[in-house]
C-alpha positions as CSV (number, residue, x, y, z in Angstrom):
1,M,-160.6,-7.1,3.5
2,Q,-156.9,-7.9,3.9
3,A,-155.3,-9.8,1.1
4,V,-152.8,-12.6,1.8
5,R,-149.6,-12.3,-0.2
6,Y,-147.6,-15.3,-1.4
7,H,-144.4,-16.1,-3.2
8,V,-144.6,-19.4,-5.1
9,L,-141.8,-21.2,-6.8
10,H,-142.6,-24.2,-9.0
11,E,-139.5,-26.0,-10.5
12,T,-139.6,-28.9,-12.9
13,T,-136.4,-30.7,-13.9
14,Y,-135.9,-33.5,-16.6
15,E,-132.7,-35.4,-16.9
16,Y,-132.9,-37.4,-20.1
17,G,-131.0,-40.7,-20.7
18,S,-129.8,-39.5,-24.1
19,P,-130.0,-36.2,-26.0
20,I,-133.4,-34.9,-27.1
21,S,-133.2,-33.7,-30.7
22,L,-136.7,-32.1,-31.0
23,S,-139.2,-31.0,-28.3
24,Q,-142.4,-29.1,-28.2
25,Q,-144.1,-28.3,-24.9
26,Q,-147.2,-26.5,-23.5
27,L,-146.8,-24.9,-20.1
28,H,-149.6,-24.1,-17.7
29,L,-147.4,-22.5,-15.1
30,S,-148.7,-18.9,-15.0
31,P,-151.5,-18.0,-12.5
32,R,-154.9,-17.1,-13.7
33,F,-156.2,-13.5,-13.1
34,L,-159.4,-13.7,-11.0
35,P,-161.5,-11.1,-9.1
36,W,-160.0,-12.3,-5.8
37,Q,-156.5,-13.1,-7.1
38,Q,-154.0,-10.4,-8.0
39,V,-150.7,-11.3,-9.8
40,F,-147.9,-8.8,-9.1
41,E,-145.0,-10.6,-10.6
42,Q,-144.6,-13.7,-12.6
43,R,-141.8,-15.1,-14.7
44,I,-140.9,-18.5,-16.3
45,D,-137.2,-19.2,-16.8
46,I,-136.2,-22.1,-19.0
47,A,-132.8,-23.8,-19.4
48,P,-131.7,-24.4,-22.1
49,A,-133.4,-21.4,-23.8
50,P,-136.1,-22.6,-26.2
51,T,-135.7,-22.0,-29.9
52,W,-139.2,-20.5,-30.0
53,R,-141.6,-19.4,-27.4
54,R,-145.1,-17.8,-27.5
55,D,-147.3,-16.7,-24.5
56,G,-151.0,-16.3,-24.7
57,L,-154.3,-17.7,-23.5
58,D,-155.8,-21.1,-24.0
59,A,-159.4,-22.0,-24.9
60,F,-160.4,-21.7,-21.2
61,G,-158.9,-18.3,-20.7
62,N,-155.8,-19.6,-18.8
63,P,-152.3,-18.1,-19.4
64,V,-150.2,-20.6,-21.3
65,S,-146.8,-20.7,-22.9
66,W,-145.8,-22.8,-25.9
67,I,-142.2,-23.6,-26.4
68,S,-140.1,-25.7,-28.8
69,F,-136.5,-26.8,-29.0
70,H,-134.7,-27.5,-32.3
71,A,-131.2,-28.1,-30.9
72,P,-130.1,-31.3,-29.0
73,H,-130.3,-31.1,-25.2
74,D,-130.0,-33.7,-22.4
75,S,-131.8,-31.9,-19.6
76,L,-134.6,-29.4,-19.1
77,R,-135.2,-27.1,-16.2
78,I,-138.3,-24.9,-16.0
79,R,-138.6,-22.4,-13.1
80,S,-141.9,-20.5,-12.6
81,A,-141.8,-17.9,-9.8
82,M,-144.7,-15.6,-8.9
83,N,-145.9,-13.1,-6.3
84,I,-149.6,-13.2,-5.7
85,A,-152.2,-11.7,-3.4
86,V,-155.4,-13.6,-2.6
87,V,-158.3,-11.5,-1.3
88,P,-160.7,-13.2,1.2
89,H,-163.8,-14.5,-0.7
90,P,-165.6,-16.9,1.8
91,T,-168.8,-18.6,0.8
92,D,-171.2,-18.6,3.7
93,A,-174.1,-20.9,4.5
94,A,-176.6,-18.4,3.3
95,T,-175.1,-18.3,-0.2
96,L,-175.1,-22.1,-0.3
97,A,-178.8,-22.3,0.7
98,A,-179.8,-19.5,-1.7
99,S,-178.4,-21.3,-4.8
100,L,-180.9,-22.8,-7.4
101,P,-182.4,-26.2,-6.7
102,W,-180.1,-28.7,-8.4
103,D,-182.9,-30.3,-10.4
104,V,-184.1,-26.9,-11.6
105,L,-180.6,-26.1,-12.7
106,R,-180.2,-29.5,-14.4
107,E,-183.3,-28.9,-16.5
108,R,-182.1,-25.4,-17.3
109,L,-178.8,-26.8,-18.6
110,A,-180.2,-29.9,-20.3
111,Y,-179.7,-30.3,-24.0
112,D,-183.0,-30.1,-25.8
113,A,-184.6,-28.3,-28.7
114,Q,-184.4,-25.0,-27.0
115,A,-181.2,-22.9,-27.1
116,P,-179.5,-22.5,-23.7
117,L,-179.7,-19.2,-21.9
118,V,-176.9,-16.9,-23.0
119,E,-175.5,-16.7,-19.4
120,D,-175.3,-20.6,-19.4
121,L,-173.3,-21.0,-22.6
122,E,-169.9,-21.0,-20.9
123,A,-171.0,-23.5,-18.4
124,T,-172.3,-26.0,-20.9
125,R,-168.7,-26.9,-21.9
126,F,-168.4,-28.5,-18.4
127,L,-171.4,-30.8,-18.6
128,F,-170.0,-33.7,-20.6
129,E,-167.4,-36.4,-20.5
130,S,-163.7,-35.4,-20.9
131,P,-160.6,-37.5,-21.1
132,H,-160.4,-38.1,-17.3
133,V,-164.1,-37.7,-16.4
134,R,-166.7,-40.3,-17.3
135,V,-170.5,-39.7,-17.1
136,K,-171.9,-43.1,-15.8
137,H,-175.0,-44.1,-13.8
138,E,-172.7,-45.6,-11.1
139,L,-171.5,-42.0,-10.4
140,A,-174.9,-40.6,-10.3
141,Q,-176.0,-43.3,-7.9
142,Y,-173.1,-42.6,-5.6
143,A,-174.0,-38.9,-5.4
144,A,-177.8,-39.4,-5.3
145,D,-178.2,-39.2,-1.5
146,C,-176.6,-35.8,-1.5
147,F,-179.1,-34.4,-3.9
148,P,-182.7,-35.0,-2.8
149,P,-185.3,-33.2,-4.9
150,G,-185.3,-29.5,-4.4
151,T,-181.9,-29.4,-2.7
152,P,-179.9,-26.2,-3.4
153,V,-177.1,-27.1,-5.8
154,L,-174.4,-25.8,-3.6
155,V,-175.8,-27.5,-0.5
156,G,-175.8,-30.8,-2.4
157,A,-172.2,-30.1,-3.7
158,Q,-171.1,-29.5,-0.1
159,A,-172.6,-32.8,1.0
160,L,-171.0,-34.7,-1.8
161,M,-167.6,-33.1,-0.9
162,A,-168.0,-34.2,2.7
163,K,-169.0,-37.7,1.6
164,I,-165.9,-38.1,-0.6
165,F,-163.7,-36.8,2.3
166,A,-165.3,-39.2,4.8
167,E,-165.3,-42.4,2.6
168,F,-162.0,-42.1,0.6
169,E,-158.4,-42.4,1.8
170,F,-155.6,-40.2,0.7
171,D,-153.0,-42.7,-0.7
172,P,-150.4,-41.4,-3.2
173,E,-149.4,-45.0,-4.1
174,A,-152.9,-46.1,-5.1
175,T,-153.3,-44.3,-8.4
176,T,-151.5,-42.8,-11.4
177,V,-152.5,-39.9,-13.6
178,S,-154.3,-42.3,-15.9
179,T,-156.3,-44.3,-13.2
180,P,-160.0,-44.4,-14.4
181,V,-162.4,-42.5,-12.2
182,L,-164.6,-45.7,-11.8
183,E,-161.6,-47.5,-10.4
184,V,-161.1,-44.7,-7.9
185,L,-164.8,-45.0,-6.9
186,E,-164.4,-48.8,-6.4
187,N,-161.1,-48.7,-4.4
188,K,-161.9,-45.5,-2.5
189,R,-158.3,-44.4,-2.5
190,G,-156.3,-41.7,-4.3
191,V,-155.0,-38.2,-4.3
192,C,-156.4,-34.7,-4.8
193,Q,-156.5,-35.1,-8.6
194,D,-158.6,-38.3,-8.2
195,F,-161.0,-36.8,-5.7
196,A,-161.5,-33.8,-7.9
197,H,-162.1,-35.9,-11.0
198,L,-164.5,-38.1,-9.0
199,M,-166.5,-35.2,-7.7
200,I,-166.7,-33.6,-11.1
201,A,-167.8,-36.9,-12.7
202,C,-170.6,-37.3,-10.1
203,L,-171.9,-33.8,-10.7
204,R,-171.8,-34.2,-14.5
205,A,-173.6,-37.5,-14.2
206,L,-176.4,-35.6,-12.4
207,G,-176.5,-33.1,-15.3
208,L,-174.6,-30.3,-13.5
209,A,-171.6,-28.3,-14.7
210,A,-168.4,-28.7,-12.9
211,R,-164.8,-27.6,-13.6
212,Y,-161.3,-28.9,-12.6
213,V,-159.1,-26.3,-10.9
214,S,-155.4,-26.6,-10.5
215,G,-153.2,-24.5,-8.2
216,Y,-151.4,-24.5,-4.9
217,L,-152.4,-24.9,-1.3
218,L,-150.5,-23.3,1.6
219,T,-149.0,-26.0,3.9
220,R,-147.5,-25.0,7.2
221,P,-144.4,-26.5,8.8
222,P,-144.5,-27.9,12.3
223,P,-144.2,-25.2,15.0
224,G,-140.6,-24.1,15.4
225,K,-139.5,-25.8,12.2
226,P,-138.3,-24.0,9.1
227,R,-140.2,-24.3,5.8
228,L,-138.7,-27.0,3.7
229,I,-137.8,-25.8,0.2
230,G,-139.7,-27.7,-2.5
231,A,-141.7,-29.8,0.0
232,D,-145.1,-28.5,-1.2
233,A,-147.0,-29.8,-4.2
234,S,-149.6,-28.8,-6.8
235,H,-153.2,-29.2,-5.7
236,A,-156.5,-29.8,-7.4
237,W,-160.1,-29.0,-6.5
238,V,-163.6,-28.4,-8.0
239,S,-165.6,-25.5,-9.2
240,V,-169.4,-25.9,-9.4
241,Y,-171.7,-23.8,-11.6
242,A,-174.3,-22.0,-9.6
243,P,-175.7,-19.0,-11.5
244,G,-176.6,-16.0,-9.4
245,T,-173.9,-16.5,-6.7
246,G,-170.9,-14.2,-7.0
247,D,-169.2,-14.9,-10.3
248,D,-171.5,-18.0,-10.8
249,W,-168.9,-20.6,-9.8
250,V,-168.2,-21.8,-6.3
251,D,-165.1,-23.8,-5.4
252,F,-165.0,-27.0,-3.3
253,D,-162.0,-29.0,-2.1
254,P,-162.9,-32.6,-1.5
255,T,-159.4,-33.6,-0.4
256,N,-159.7,-31.3,2.6
257,N,-163.5,-31.0,2.9
258,L,-163.6,-27.2,2.8
259,L,-164.5,-24.3,0.6
260,P,-161.3,-22.7,-0.7
261,D,-160.5,-19.2,0.4
262,T,-157.2,-17.4,0.9
263,E,-155.0,-20.5,1.3
264,H,-155.8,-21.7,-2.2
265,I,-153.9,-20.2,-5.1
266,T,-155.5,-20.8,-8.5
267,L,-153.3,-21.6,-11.5
268,A,-155.7,-22.8,-14.2
269,I,-159.2,-24.0,-14.9
270,G,-160.3,-26.7,-17.4
271,R,-162.6,-29.7,-17.9
272,D,-160.1,-32.0,-16.2
273,F,-156.3,-32.4,-15.6
274,S,-155.6,-33.1,-19.3
275,D,-156.6,-29.6,-20.2
276,I,-154.3,-27.8,-17.8
277,S,-151.4,-30.2,-16.9
278,P,-148.4,-28.0,-15.9
279,L,-146.2,-29.4,-18.6
280,R,-147.1,-31.6,-21.6
281,G,-145.8,-32.1,-25.0
282,I,-143.8,-34.4,-27.4
283,I,-140.1,-35.2,-27.6
284,L,-138.0,-37.0,-30.1
285,G,-135.3,-39.1,-28.5
286,G,-134.2,-39.1,-24.9
287,G,-135.8,-42.3,-23.7
288,S,-138.1,-42.3,-20.7
289,A,-137.6,-39.7,-18.0
290,E,-139.7,-38.8,-15.0
291,P,-139.7,-35.2,-13.9
292,E,-138.5,-34.0,-10.6
293,V,-141.0,-31.4,-9.3
294,A,-140.5,-29.0,-6.4
295,V,-143.0,-26.5,-5.2
296,T,-142.7,-24.0,-2.4
297,V,-145.4,-21.6,-1.2
298,V,-144.3,-18.8,1.2
299,P,-146.8,-16.5,2.9
300,L,-145.0,-13.1,2.6
301,D,-146.9,-11.5,5.5
302,E,-145.5,-14.2,7.8
303,E,-142.1,-15.1,6.4
304,E,-139.3,-13.7,4.2
305,I,-138.5,-15.4,0.9
306,P,-135.7,-17.9,1.6
307,A,-132.5,-17.1,-0.1
308,A,-132.7,-20.3,-2.2
309,L,-136.0,-19.1,-3.8
310,R,-134.8,-15.6,-4.8
311,D,-134.4,-14.8,-8.5
312,D,-130.6,-14.3,-8.0
313,A,-130.2,-17.8,-6.5
314,D,-128.1,-20.3,-8.4
């Protein structure tokens, strides 16, 4: 199968109101290695240069960089550039229908006196509440009509994805990163992060394991128009545990009502956004400052990398 190649540039800029005297940051800006995702080149450039930097893996197996600054600075620019190939990995209707009945899987994952199956141990980390995901009966009730008894777990997940897509409105002004998931459920408005958290919360409220996935989604400019540099954005979707199907996890994108394939580029996987936010940390001084974020995703088989995105660009 023919892989689709991409160049991705993710730039984050802070302009502080006064100098920062001390800063420590954690970066999730390097793409995750997956069976269907090949990473050919990836680099993170930071200005000013950090006093200390270490690269490694976090508790969920995602690439992560830790940096600290011990000298005063009044701005910060982080530029993550990567060349990636995504191999087609469609999930067909037969695979969805062949997944375990959701209620059978729920019982298999349930906490009781018996130890979980070895193959389920990793999934059990994604059963419980996390900072942005609540496990409440209102969420189980909302999802209940998608999961009649005996429904294959992936068929139910697809129905829940379609329900969220149909009943919620994309509205970037309706929420913030800290908006509670129950408020999103009540107002039925939000962005991709909200819809991912909501779907995960519904699944966990039913006793199923679900992960939060961050990454990028290819967007196409209008016909005849050039690609705008920095006009794209990070994206978020959901991964549902379904043992016996491929690598045991299947992705769903409730914002677009589709199963991700070659136009979704995976950056990191966690319990929710708080585990894998692109940049988080602490600073001493500087006052309040909102970052300027610019993301550009270029399909290399269709377009050349614009001059402004090349490594030698100013």
